All heavy atoms as TSV, in Angstrom:
chain	resi	resn	atom	element	x	y	z
A	1	MET	N	N	10.064	3.699	-28.136
A	1	MET	CA	C	9.290	4.299	-27.054
A	1	MET	C	C	10.188	4.427	-25.806
A	1	MET	O	O	10.920	3.534	-25.464
A	1	MET	CB	C	8.114	3.429	-26.666
A	1	MET	CG	C	6.912	3.508	-27.610
A	1	MET	SD	S	6.237	5.162	-27.727
A	1	MET	CE	C	5.473	5.362	-26.142
A	2	PRO	N	N	10.082	5.614	-25.133
A	2	PRO	CA	C	10.842	5.736	-23.884
A	2	PRO	C	C	10.219	4.917	-22.762
A	2	PRO	O	O	9.051	4.552	-22.826
A	2	PRO	CB	C	10.751	7.237	-23.589
A	2	PRO	CG	C	9.530	7.695	-24.286
A	2	PRO	CD	C	9.371	6.812	-25.491
A	3	LYS	N	N	11.043	4.655	-21.781
A	3	LYS	CA	C	10.537	3.923	-20.612
A	3	LYS	C	C	9.625	4.810	-19.791
A	3	LYS	O	O	9.796	6.046	-19.794
A	3	LYS	CB	C	11.692	3.448	-19.743
A	3	LYS	CG	C	12.562	2.394	-20.389
A	3	LYS	CD	C	13.672	2.030	-19.437
A	3	LYS	CE	C	14.683	1.116	-20.095
A	3	LYS	NZ	N	15.821	0.868	-19.222
A	4	ILE	N	N	8.688	4.203	-19.051
A	4	ILE	CA	C	7.804	4.966	-18.176
A	4	ILE	C	C	8.460	5.031	-16.795
A	4	ILE	O	O	8.971	4.021	-16.298
A	4	ILE	CB	C	6.416	4.285	-18.059
A	4	ILE	CG1	C	5.806	4.087	-19.447
A	4	ILE	CG2	C	5.474	5.085	-17.182
A	4	ILE	CD1	C	4.650	3.113	-19.460
A	5	LYS	N	N	8.490	6.204	-16.212
A	5	LYS	CA	C	9.068	6.345	-14.881
A	5	LYS	C	C	8.080	5.865	-13.835
A	5	LYS	O	O	6.903	6.103	-13.901
A	5	LYS	CB	C	9.408	7.822	-14.600
A	5	LYS	CG	C	10.739	8.250	-15.245
A	5	LYS	CD	C	11.169	9.554	-14.628
A	5	LYS	CE	C	12.561	9.910	-15.143
A	5	LYS	NZ	N	13.041	11.183	-14.570
A	6	THR	N	N	8.628	5.164	-12.853
A	6	THR	CA	C	7.855	4.703	-11.680
A	6	THR	C	C	7.795	5.830	-10.664
A	6	THR	O	O	8.803	6.487	-10.415
A	6	THR	CB	C	8.527	3.497	-11.061
A	6	THR	OG1	O	8.603	2.450	-12.016
A	6	THR	CG2	C	7.778	2.992	-9.841
A	7	LYS	N	N	6.632	6.061	-10.102
A	7	LYS	CA	C	6.487	7.026	-9.011
A	7	LYS	C	C	7.132	6.396	-7.759
A	7	LYS	O	O	6.626	5.407	-7.254
A	7	LYS	CB	C	5.023	7.372	-8.745
A	7	LYS	CG	C	4.343	8.048	-9.938
A	7	LYS	CD	C	4.670	9.520	-10.004
A	7	LYS	CE	C	3.986	10.260	-11.097
A	7	LYS	NZ	N	4.853	10.516	-12.244
A	8	ARG	N	N	8.230	6.962	-7.340
A	8	ARG	CA	C	9.016	6.344	-6.241
A	8	ARG	C	C	8.254	6.308	-4.914
A	8	ARG	O	O	8.422	5.389	-4.135
A	8	ARG	CB	C	10.340	7.079	-6.079
A	8	ARG	CG	C	11.251	7.030	-7.283
A	8	ARG	CD	C	11.428	5.620	-7.848
A	8	ARG	NE	N	12.123	4.750	-6.889
A	8	ARG	CZ	C	12.087	3.421	-6.942
A	8	ARG	NH1	N	11.391	2.811	-7.865
A	8	ARG	NH2	N	12.710	2.698	-6.056
A	9	ALA	N	N	7.443	7.324	-4.661
A	9	ALA	CA	C	6.647	7.349	-3.418
A	9	ALA	C	C	5.713	6.158	-3.371
A	9	ALA	O	O	5.547	5.524	-2.335
A	9	ALA	CB	C	5.861	8.653	-3.333
A	10	ALA	N	N	5.094	5.832	-4.503
A	10	ALA	CA	C	4.184	4.679	-4.560
A	10	ALA	C	C	4.951	3.370	-4.465
A	10	ALA	O	O	4.504	2.417	-3.806
A	10	ALA	CB	C	3.387	4.714	-5.858
A	11	ALA	N	N	6.123	3.301	-5.065
A	11	ALA	CA	C	6.930	2.095	-5.062
A	11	ALA	C	C	7.367	1.730	-3.644
A	11	ALA	O	O	7.514	0.533	-3.324
A	11	ALA	CB	C	8.139	2.272	-5.955
A	12	LYS	N	N	7.558	2.741	-2.798
A	12	LYS	CA	C	7.972	2.481	-1.426
A	12	LYS	C	C	6.807	2.039	-0.558
A	12	LYS	O	O	7.020	1.440	0.508
A	12	LYS	CB	C	8.590	3.778	-0.839
A	12	LYS	CG	C	9.958	4.073	-1.425
A	12	LYS	CD	C	10.392	5.484	-1.063
A	12	LYS	CE	C	11.658	5.824	-1.864
A	12	LYS	NZ	N	12.023	7.230	-1.689
A	13	ARG	N	N	5.588	2.314	-0.974
A	13	ARG	CA	C	4.430	2.000	-0.158
A	13	ARG	C	C	3.636	0.767	-0.595
A	13	ARG	O	O	2.901	0.182	0.196
A	13	ARG	CB	C	3.455	3.204	-0.173
A	13	ARG	CG	C	3.964	4.367	0.628
A	13	ARG	CD	C	3.161	5.630	0.326
A	13	ARG	NE	N	3.548	6.729	1.225
A	13	ARG	CZ	C	4.611	7.502	1.055
A	13	ARG	NH1	N	5.435	7.276	0.035
A	13	ARG	NH2	N	4.879	8.474	1.903
A	14	PHE	N	N	3.794	0.361	-1.849
A	14	PHE	CA	C	3.039	-0.770	-2.358
A	14	PHE	C	C	3.994	-1.842	-2.884
A	14	PHE	O	O	5.064	-1.525	-3.414
A	14	PHE	CB	C	2.133	-0.337	-3.534
A	14	PHE	CG	C	1.073	0.618	-3.109
A	14	PHE	CD1	C	1.285	1.969	-3.088
A	14	PHE	CD2	C	-0.195	0.150	-2.770
A	14	PHE	CE1	C	0.292	2.858	-2.721
A	14	PHE	CE2	C	-1.206	1.021	-2.381
A	14	PHE	CZ	C	-0.959	2.381	-2.355
A	15	SER	N	N	3.622	-3.106	-2.725
A	15	SER	CA	C	4.382	-4.184	-3.296
A	15	SER	C	C	3.421	-5.139	-3.988
A	15	SER	O	O	2.268	-5.244	-3.615
A	15	SER	CB	C	5.171	-4.926	-2.225
A	15	SER	OG	O	4.325	-5.419	-1.228
A	16	THR	N	N	3.908	-5.799	-5.023
A	16	THR	CA	C	3.058	-6.681	-5.826
A	16	THR	C	C	3.194	-8.109	-5.256
A	16	THR	O	O	4.292	-8.557	-4.972
A	16	THR	CB	C	3.508	-6.646	-7.292
A	16	THR	OG1	O	3.733	-5.294	-7.664
A	16	THR	CG2	C	2.451	-7.247	-8.188
A	17	THR	N	N	2.082	-8.799	-5.183
A	17	THR	CA	C	2.062	-10.196	-4.770
A	17	THR	C	C	2.352	-11.069	-6.002
A	17	THR	O	O	2.416	-10.580	-7.122
A	17	THR	CB	C	0.706	-10.590	-4.176
A	17	THR	OG1	O	-0.313	-10.415	-5.151
A	17	THR	CG2	C	0.382	-9.764	-2.945
A	18	GLY	N	N	2.462	-12.344	-5.772
A	18	GLY	CA	C	2.759	-13.290	-6.852
A	18	GLY	C	C	1.674	-13.321	-7.897
A	18	GLY	O	O	1.932	-13.562	-9.077
A	19	THR	N	N	0.433	-13.096	-7.502
A	19	THR	CA	C	-0.694	-13.119	-8.422
A	19	THR	C	C	-0.957	-11.779	-9.078
A	19	THR	O	O	-1.910	-11.651	-9.829
A	19	THR	CB	C	-1.971	-13.621	-7.705
A	19	THR	OG1	O	-2.202	-12.795	-6.556
A	19	THR	CG2	C	-1.864	-15.080	-7.287
A	20	GLY	N	N	-0.170	-10.778	-8.722
A	20	GLY	CA	C	-0.314	-9.454	-9.340
A	20	GLY	C	C	-1.162	-8.458	-8.564
A	20	GLY	O	O	-1.400	-7.351	-9.034
A	21	LYS	N	N	-1.638	-8.850	-7.386
A	21	LYS	CA	C	-2.402	-7.906	-6.558
A	21	LYS	C	C	-1.457	-6.967	-5.850
A	21	LYS	O	O	-0.293	-7.279	-5.659
A	21	LYS	CB	C	-3.237	-8.688	-5.533
A	21	LYS	CG	C	-4.337	-9.506	-6.144
A	21	LYS	CD	C	-5.099	-10.260	-5.059
A	21	LYS	CE	C	-6.191	-11.103	-5.676
A	21	LYS	NZ	N	-6.833	-11.960	-4.663
A	22	LEU	N	N	-1.980	-5.813	-5.423
A	22	LEU	CA	C	-1.137	-4.825	-4.744
A	22	LEU	C	C	-1.356	-4.899	-3.248
A	22	LEU	O	O	-2.495	-4.867	-2.752
A	22	LEU	CB	C	-1.458	-3.424	-5.249
A	22	LEU	CG	C	-0.999	-3.115	-6.661
A	22	LEU	CD1	C	-1.567	-1.788	-7.115
A	22	LEU	CD2	C	0.528	-3.073	-6.739
A	23	LYS	N	N	-0.249	-4.999	-2.490
A	23	LYS	CA	C	-0.291	-5.111	-1.047
A	23	LYS	C	C	0.131	-3.761	-0.475
A	23	LYS	O	O	1.048	-3.130	-1.004
A	23	LYS	CB	C	0.693	-6.205	-0.629
A	23	LYS	CG	C	0.536	-6.656	0.807
A	23	LYS	CD	C	1.326	-7.931	1.037
A	23	LYS	CE	C	2.799	-7.660	1.070
A	23	LYS	NZ	N	3.605	-8.817	1.511
A	24	ARG	N	N	-0.519	-3.350	0.601
A	24	ARG	CA	C	-0.197	-2.074	1.229
A	24	ARG	C	C	-0.224	-2.224	2.765
A	24	ARG	O	O	-0.801	-3.185	3.284
A	24	ARG	CB	C	-1.205	-0.993	0.826
A	24	ARG	CG	C	-2.616	-1.314	1.333
A	24	ARG	CD	C	-3.587	-0.199	1.090
A	24	ARG	NE	N	-4.912	-0.553	1.547
A	24	ARG	CZ	C	-5.360	-0.432	2.778
A	24	ARG	NH1	N	-4.578	0.040	3.736
A	24	ARG	NH2	N	-6.605	-0.768	3.091
A	25	ASN	N	N	0.410	-1.282	3.442
A	25	ASN	CA	C	0.328	-1.249	4.890
A	25	ASN	C	C	-0.771	-0.311	5.305
A	25	ASN	O	O	-1.120	0.606	4.586
A	25	ASN	CB	C	1.658	-0.802	5.498
A	25	ASN	CG	C	2.698	-1.874	5.427
A	25	ASN	OD1	O	2.400	-3.057	5.596
A	25	ASN	ND2	N	3.941	-1.491	5.137
A	26	LYS	N	N	-1.349	-0.545	6.473
A	26	LYS	CA	C	-2.453	0.258	6.949
A	26	LYS	C	C	-1.961	1.588	7.560
A	26	LYS	O	O	-0.834	1.645	8.083
A	26	LYS	CB	C	-3.277	-0.508	7.987
A	26	LYS	CG	C	-4.015	-1.680	7.343
A	26	LYS	CD	C	-4.800	-2.467	8.368
A	26	LYS	CE	C	-5.477	-3.645	7.706
A	26	LYS	NZ	N	-6.117	-4.499	8.705
A	27	ALA	N	N	-2.804	2.587	7.474
A	27	ALA	CA	C	-2.464	3.915	8.020
A	27	ALA	C	C	-2.855	3.989	9.511
A	27	ALA	O	O	-3.387	3.052	10.060
A	27	ALA	CB	C	-3.212	4.980	7.238
A	28	TYR	N	N	-2.561	5.138	10.122
A	28	TYR	CA	C	-2.940	5.464	11.510
A	28	TYR	C	C	-2.167	4.647	12.540
A	28	TYR	O	O	-2.688	4.326	13.602
A	28	TYR	CB	C	-4.468	5.313	11.738
A	28	TYR	CG	C	-5.277	6.051	10.713
A	28	TYR	CD1	C	-5.998	5.367	9.748
A	28	TYR	CD2	C	-5.282	7.435	10.683
A	28	TYR	CE1	C	-6.748	6.043	8.798
A	28	TYR	CE2	C	-6.010	8.126	9.726
A	28	TYR	CZ	C	-6.725	7.412	8.802
A	28	TYR	OH	O	-7.449	8.078	7.861
A	29	LYS	N	N	-0.933	4.324	12.275
A	29	LYS	CA	C	-0.128	3.536	13.222
A	29	LYS	C	C	1.133	4.264	13.646
A	29	LYS	O	O	2.009	3.700	14.304
A	29	LYS	CB	C	0.212	2.174	12.550
A	29	LYS	CG	C	0.991	1.152	13.380
A	29	LYS	CD	C	0.173	0.638	14.553
A	29	LYS	CE	C	0.870	-0.464	15.309
A	29	LYS	NZ	N	1.954	0.015	16.168
A	30	SER	N	N	1.265	5.562	13.304
A	30	SER	CA	C	2.532	6.242	13.578
A	30	SER	C	C	2.582	7.015	14.867
A	30	SER	O	O	3.589	7.019	15.564
A	30	SER	CB	C	2.885	7.154	12.406
A	30	SER	OG	O	1.827	8.057	12.160
A	31	HIS	N	N	1.514	7.721	15.246
A	31	HIS	CA	C	1.528	8.506	16.462
A	31	HIS	C	C	0.126	8.587	17.052
A	31	HIS	O	O	-0.819	8.097	16.476
A	31	HIS	CB	C	2.101	9.913	16.222
A	31	HIS	CG	C	1.352	10.715	15.212
A	31	HIS	ND1	N	0.340	11.548	15.557
A	31	HIS	CD2	C	1.431	10.760	13.875
A	31	HIS	CE1	C	-0.169	12.115	14.457
A	31	HIS	NE2	N	0.484	11.646	13.426
A	32	ILE	N	N	0.047	9.229	18.235
A	32	ILE	CA	C	-1.204	9.290	19.053
A	32	ILE	C	C	-1.742	7.875	19.254
A	32	ILE	O	O	-2.886	7.566	18.959
A	32	ILE	CB	C	-2.270	10.221	18.439
A	32	ILE	CG1	C	-1.672	11.530	17.955
A	32	ILE	CG2	C	-3.366	10.561	19.455
A	32	ILE	CD1	C	-2.621	12.411	17.161
A	33	LEU	N	N	-0.865	6.999	19.775
A	33	LEU	CA	C	-1.255	5.607	19.970
A	33	LEU	C	C	-1.829	5.323	21.340
A	33	LEU	O	O	-2.396	4.266	21.564
A	33	LEU	CB	C	-0.014	4.712	19.763
A	33	LEU	CG	C	0.611	4.770	18.360
A	33	LEU	CD1	C	1.929	4.032	18.326
A	33	LEU	CD2	C	-0.322	4.202	17.314
A	34	THR	N	N	-1.754	6.300	22.226
A	34	THR	CA	C	-2.215	6.050	23.602
A	34	THR	C	C	-3.731	5.865	23.701
A	34	THR	O	O	-4.213	5.085	24.485
A	34	THR	CB	C	-1.811	7.231	24.530
A	34	THR	OG1	O	-2.154	8.465	23.907
A	34	THR	CG2	C	-0.312	7.207	24.781
A	35	LYS	N	N	-4.470	6.605	22.863
A	35	LYS	CA	C	-5.920	6.512	22.920
A	35	LYS	C	C	-6.478	5.356	22.102
A	35	LYS	O	O	-7.666	5.067	22.169
A	35	LYS	CB	C	-6.568	7.819	22.476
A	35	LYS	CG	C	-6.282	8.215	21.043
A	35	LYS	CD	C	-7.063	9.477	20.665
A	35	LYS	CE	C	-6.394	10.748	21.162
A	35	LYS	NZ	N	-6.956	11.963	20.557
A	36	LYS	N	N	-5.639	4.699	21.312
A	36	LYS	CA	C	-6.101	3.583	20.495
A	36	LYS	C	C	-5.983	2.293	21.279
A	36	LYS	O	O	-5.010	2.086	22.015
A	36	LYS	CB	C	-5.261	3.475	19.202
A	36	LYS	CG	C	-5.520	4.644	18.264
A	36	LYS	CD	C	-4.537	4.723	17.155
A	36	LYS	CE	C	-4.714	6.036	16.415
A	36	LYS	NZ	N	-3.566	6.392	15.630
A	37	THR	N	N	-6.956	1.423	21.113
A	37	THR	CA	C	-6.965	0.166	21.869
A	37	THR	C	C	-5.868	-0.765	21.329
A	37	THR	O	O	-5.419	-0.644	20.216
A	37	THR	CB	C	-8.326	-0.530	21.762
A	37	THR	OG1	O	-8.561	-0.862	20.403
A	37	THR	CG2	C	-9.434	0.350	22.283
A	38	THR	N	N	-5.512	-1.731	22.167
A	38	THR	CA	C	-4.478	-2.709	21.808
A	38	THR	C	C	-4.939	-3.529	20.612
A	38	THR	O	O	-4.151	-3.810	19.721
A	38	THR	CB	C	-4.202	-3.633	23.005
A	38	THR	OG1	O	-4.000	-2.844	24.160
A	38	THR	CG2	C	-2.965	-4.486	22.768
A	39	LYS	N	N	-6.210	-3.853	20.612
A	39	LYS	CA	C	-6.770	-4.646	19.498
A	39	LYS	C	C	-6.666	-3.891	18.175
A	39	LYS	O	O	-6.320	-4.440	17.130
A	39	LYS	CB	C	-8.224	-5.001	19.806
A	39	LYS	CG	C	-8.915	-5.834	18.746
A	39	LYS	CD	C	-10.380	-6.110	19.079
A	39	LYS	CE	C	-11.058	-6.882	18.005
A	39	LYS	NZ	N	-12.452	-7.129	18.330
A	40	ARG	N	N	-7.000	-2.604	18.256
A	40	ARG	CA	C	-6.955	-1.753	17.053
A	40	ARG	C	C	-5.538	-1.632	16.517
A	40	ARG	O	O	-5.288	-1.767	15.305
A	40	ARG	CB	C	-7.528	-0.393	17.402
A	40	ARG	CG	C	-7.649	0.572	16.236
A	40	ARG	CD	C	-8.378	1.811	16.699
A	40	ARG	NE	N	-8.198	2.889	15.763
A	40	ARG	CZ	C	-8.494	4.158	16.045
A	40	ARG	NH1	N	-9.021	4.481	17.212
A	40	ARG	NH2	N	-8.325	5.095	15.134
A	41	LYS	N	N	-4.565	-1.445	17.431
A	41	LYS	CA	C	-3.178	-1.316	17.011
A	41	LYS	C	C	-2.629	-2.608	16.450
A	41	LYS	O	O	-1.857	-2.618	15.478
A	41	LYS	CB	C	-2.313	-0.860	18.208
A	41	LYS	CG	C	-2.538	0.582	18.586
A	41	LYS	CD	C	-1.574	1.042	19.655
A	41	LYS	CE	C	-2.039	0.629	21.038
A	41	LYS	NZ	N	-1.279	1.288	22.106
A	42	ARG	N	N	-3.061	-3.735	17.019
A	42	ARG	CA	C	-2.634	-5.063	16.545
A	42	ARG	C	C	-3.161	-5.298	15.138
A	42	ARG	O	O	-2.437	-5.823	14.289
A	42	ARG	CB	C	-3.167	-6.142	17.499
A	42	ARG	CG	C	-2.708	-7.548	17.176
A	42	ARG	CD	C	-3.010	-8.514	18.286
A	42	ARG	NE	N	-4.440	-8.608	18.551
A	42	ARG	CZ	C	-5.039	-8.242	19.680
A	42	ARG	NH1	N	-4.343	-7.728	20.665
A	42	ARG	NH2	N	-6.334	-8.394	19.846
A	43	ASN	N	N	-4.393	-4.910	14.860
A	43	ASN	CA	C	-4.965	-5.089	13.528
A	43	ASN	C	C	-4.341	-4.169	12.478
A	43	ASN	O	O	-4.318	-4.481	11.300
A	43	ASN	CB	C	-6.493	-4.898	13.560
A	43	ASN	CG	C	-7.203	-6.082	14.209
A	43	ASN	OD1	O	-6.738	-7.204	14.109
A	43	ASN	ND2	N	-8.295	-5.787	14.885
A	44	LEU	N	N	-3.795	-3.042	12.946
A	44	LEU	CA	C	-3.118	-2.123	12.022
A	44	LEU	C	C	-1.771	-2.633	11.573
A	44	LEU	O	O	-1.212	-2.176	10.567
A	44	LEU	CB	C	-2.954	-0.750	12.677
A	44	LEU	CG	C	-4.206	0.094	12.832
A	44	LEU	CD1	C	-3.938	1.285	13.688
A	44	LEU	CD2	C	-4.775	0.490	11.492
A	45	ARG	N	N	-1.199	-3.606	12.309
A	45	ARG	CA	C	0.099	-4.185	11.922
A	45	ARG	C	C	0.008	-4.987	10.627
A	45	ARG	O	O	0.944	-5.008	9.854
A	45	ARG	CB	C	0.587	-5.154	12.990
A	45	ARG	CG	C	1.273	-4.488	14.158
A	45	ARG	CD	C	1.798	-5.570	15.097
A	45	ARG	NE	N	1.545	-5.207	16.483
A	45	ARG	CZ	C	1.303	-6.107	17.449
A	45	ARG	NH1	N	1.256	-7.408	17.205
A	45	ARG	NH2	N	1.099	-5.686	18.669
A	46	LYS	N	N	-1.110	-5.653	10.422
A	46	LYS	CA	C	-1.293	-6.512	9.277
A	46	LYS	C	C	-1.373	-5.704	7.982
A	46	LYS	O	O	-1.911	-4.597	7.960
A	46	LYS	CB	C	-2.579	-7.340	9.413
A	46	LYS	CG	C	-2.604	-8.210	10.675
A	46	LYS	CD	C	-3.973	-8.780	10.882
A	46	LYS	CE	C	-4.088	-9.493	12.208
A	46	LYS	NZ	N	-5.467	-9.876	12.517
A	47	SER	N	N	-0.837	-6.280	6.917
A	47	SER	CA	C	-0.942	-5.619	5.616
A	47	SER	C	C	-2.303	-5.910	5.017
A	47	SER	O	O	-2.968	-6.856	5.413
A	47	SER	CB	C	0.183	-6.065	4.690
A	47	SER	OG	O	0.122	-7.476	4.512
A	48	ALA	N	N	-2.684	-5.085	4.046
A	48	ALA	CA	C	-3.988	-5.244	3.421
A	48	ALA	C	C	-3.829	-5.166	1.904
A	48	ALA	O	O	-2.787	-4.700	1.408
A	48	ALA	CB	C	-4.943	-4.144	3.881
A	49	MET	N	N	-4.816	-5.640	1.183
A	49	MET	CA	C	-4.798	-5.523	-0.267
A	49	MET	C	C	-5.377	-4.174	-0.682
A	49	MET	O	O	-6.294	-3.661	-0.029
A	49	MET	CB	C	-5.625	-6.652	-0.897
A	49	MET	CG	C	-5.019	-8.011	-0.744
A	49	MET	SD	S	-3.435	-8.111	-1.537
A	49	MET	CE	C	-2.617	-9.290	-0.508
A	50	THR	N	N	-4.882	-3.620	-1.772
A	50	THR	CA	C	-5.381	-2.358	-2.263
A	50	THR	C	C	-6.807	-2.546	-2.807
A	50	THR	O	O	-7.097	-3.555	-3.454
A	50	THR	CB	C	-4.465	-1.813	-3.385
A	50	THR	OG1	O	-3.146	-1.773	-2.872
A	50	THR	CG2	C	-4.874	-0.431	-3.818
A	51	ASP	N	N	-7.677	-1.598	-2.528
A	51	ASP	CA	C	-9.075	-1.691	-2.926
A	51	ASP	C	C	-9.188	-1.686	-4.454
A	51	ASP	O	O	-8.401	-1.049	-5.142
A	51	ASP	CB	C	-9.840	-0.502	-2.331
A	51	ASP	CG	C	-11.333	-0.692	-2.445
A	51	ASP	OD1	O	-11.882	-1.614	-1.823
A	51	ASP	OD2	O	-11.971	0.081	-3.208
A	52	SER	N	N	-10.167	-2.384	-4.969
A	52	SER	CA	C	-10.338	-2.547	-6.402
A	52	SER	C	C	-10.562	-1.219	-7.141
A	52	SER	O	O	-10.225	-1.075	-8.302
A	52	SER	CB	C	-11.502	-3.501	-6.705
A	52	SER	OG	O	-12.674	-3.005	-6.120
A	53	THR	N	N	-11.112	-0.217	-6.421
A	53	THR	CA	C	-11.364	1.083	-7.031
A	53	THR	C	C	-10.076	1.859	-7.304
A	53	THR	O	O	-10.042	2.744	-8.135
A	53	THR	CB	C	-12.287	1.945	-6.132
A	53	THR	OG1	O	-11.685	2.058	-4.839
A	53	THR	CG2	C	-13.655	1.339	-6.026
A	54	ASN	N	N	-9.002	1.519	-6.589
A	54	ASN	CA	C	-7.704	2.227	-6.722
A	54	ASN	C	C	-6.694	1.467	-7.569
A	54	ASN	O	O	-5.655	2.035	-7.914
A	54	ASN	CB	C	-7.087	2.474	-5.351
A	54	ASN	CG	C	-7.973	3.355	-4.496
A	54	ASN	OD1	O	-8.606	4.266	-4.996
A	54	ASN	ND2	N	-8.029	3.085	-3.218
A	55	VAL	N	N	-6.976	0.213	-7.900
A	55	VAL	CA	C	-5.966	-0.633	-8.561
A	55	VAL	C	C	-5.577	-0.073	-9.939
A	55	VAL	O	O	-4.361	-0.044	-10.264
A	55	VAL	CB	C	-6.474	-2.092	-8.699
A	55	VAL	CG1	C	-5.592	-2.896	-9.615
A	55	VAL	CG2	C	-6.477	-2.743	-7.316
A	56	LYS	N	N	-6.509	0.414	-10.693
A	56	LYS	CA	C	-6.213	0.920	-12.044
A	56	LYS	C	C	-5.215	2.096	-11.970
A	56	LYS	O	O	-4.270	2.159	-12.731
A	56	LYS	CB	C	-7.491	1.347	-12.730
A	56	LYS	CG	C	-7.337	1.685	-14.188
A	56	LYS	CD	C	-8.651	2.108	-14.804
A	56	LYS	CE	C	-8.476	2.582	-16.238
A	56	LYS	NZ	N	-9.737	3.094	-16.806
A	57	THR	N	N	-5.442	3.009	-11.029
A	57	THR	CA	C	-4.565	4.150	-10.837
A	57	THR	C	C	-3.181	3.718	-10.381
A	57	THR	O	O	-2.187	4.211	-10.853
A	57	THR	CB	C	-5.153	5.113	-9.802
A	57	THR	OG1	O	-6.543	5.331	-10.089
A	57	THR	CG2	C	-4.428	6.455	-9.770
A	58	MET	N	N	-3.153	2.774	-9.459
A	58	MET	CA	C	-1.857	2.312	-8.890
A	58	MET	C	C	-1.031	1.558	-9.921
A	58	MET	O	O	0.169	1.688	-9.953
A	58	MET	CB	C	-2.108	1.442	-7.676
A	58	MET	CG	C	-2.703	2.157	-6.495
A	58	MET	SD	S	-2.040	3.791	-6.140
A	58	MET	CE	C	-0.338	3.426	-5.881
A	59	LYS	N	N	-1.670	0.816	-10.802
A	59	LYS	CA	C	-0.961	0.088	-11.864
A	59	LYS	C	C	-0.307	1.087	-12.837
A	59	LYS	O	O	0.713	0.807	-13.427
A	59	LYS	CB	C	-1.901	-0.841	-12.630
A	59	LYS	CG	C	-2.447	-1.996	-11.793
A	59	LYS	CD	C	-1.473	-3.164	-11.768
A	59	LYS	CE	C	-2.109	-4.343	-11.049
A	59	LYS	NZ	N	-1.185	-5.455	-10.884
A	60	LYS	N	N	-0.952	2.246	-12.980
A	60	LYS	CA	C	-0.426	3.302	-13.863
A	60	LYS	C	C	0.849	3.918	-13.296
A	60	LYS	O	O	1.779	4.197	-14.055
A	60	LYS	CB	C	-1.517	4.354	-14.065
A	60	LYS	CG	C	-1.312	5.177	-15.326
A	60	LYS	CD	C	-2.479	6.158	-15.513
A	60	LYS	CE	C	-3.695	5.475	-16.059
A	60	LYS	NZ	N	-4.798	6.416	-16.360
A	61	VAL	N	N	0.871	4.161	-11.987
A	61	VAL	CA	C	2.070	4.775	-11.374
A	61	VAL	C	C	3.141	3.752	-11.037
A	61	VAL	O	O	4.264	4.118	-10.754
A	61	VAL	CB	C	1.672	5.610	-10.111
A	61	VAL	CG1	C	0.795	6.783	-10.470
A	61	VAL	CG2	C	1.080	4.767	-9.024
A	62	LEU	N	N	2.778	2.471	-11.076
A	62	LEU	CA	C	3.750	1.376	-10.865
A	62	LEU	C	C	3.781	0.495	-12.103
A	62	LEU	O	O	3.318	-0.639	-12.059
A	62	LEU	CB	C	3.365	0.557	-9.644
A	62	LEU	CG	C	3.329	1.256	-8.282
A	62	LEU	CD1	C	2.593	0.458	-7.268
A	62	LEU	CD2	C	4.739	1.564	-7.813
A	63	PRO	N	N	4.331	0.996	-13.207
A	63	PRO	CA	C	4.263	0.235	-14.456
A	63	PRO	C	C	5.036	-1.090	-14.461
A	63	PRO	O	O	4.686	-2.013	-15.139
A	63	PRO	CB	C	4.825	1.190	-15.501
A	63	PRO	CG	C	5.663	2.151	-14.718
A	63	PRO	CD	C	5.031	2.247	-13.364
A	64	TYR	N	N	6.114	-1.173	-13.641
A	64	TYR	CA	C	6.927	-2.399	-13.630
A	64	TYR	C	C	6.840	-3.119	-12.299
A	64	TYR	O	O	7.643	-3.996	-12.020
A	64	TYR	CB	C	8.386	-2.035	-13.944
A	64	TYR	CG	C	8.500	-1.224	-15.222
A	64	TYR	CD1	C	8.774	0.138	-15.152
A	64	TYR	CD2	C	8.317	-1.829	-16.456
A	64	TYR	CE1	C	8.875	0.891	-16.319
A	64	TYR	CE2	C	8.410	-1.075	-17.604
A	64	TYR	CZ	C	8.697	0.281	-17.547
A	64	TYR	OH	O	8.762	1.007	-18.689
A	65	GLY	N	N	5.880	-2.742	-11.456
A	65	GLY	CA	C	5.791	-3.274	-10.096
A	65	GLY	C	C	5.157	-4.613	-9.970
A	65	GLY	O	O	4.490	-5.225	-10.702
């Protein structure tokens, strides 16, 4: 069997934790930051876990992740 290729775009955005969960960074932190509150921007810094509805798809595009 040939190897499965990893989707590189996904590999750059998601990382696997020790228990096998997928970790991601939050969106909406790149520009137009003046109208966003300090609290909102601070909470966007933290990483989040990938939602359970997307995990199956993400595991498919990250076969060795």
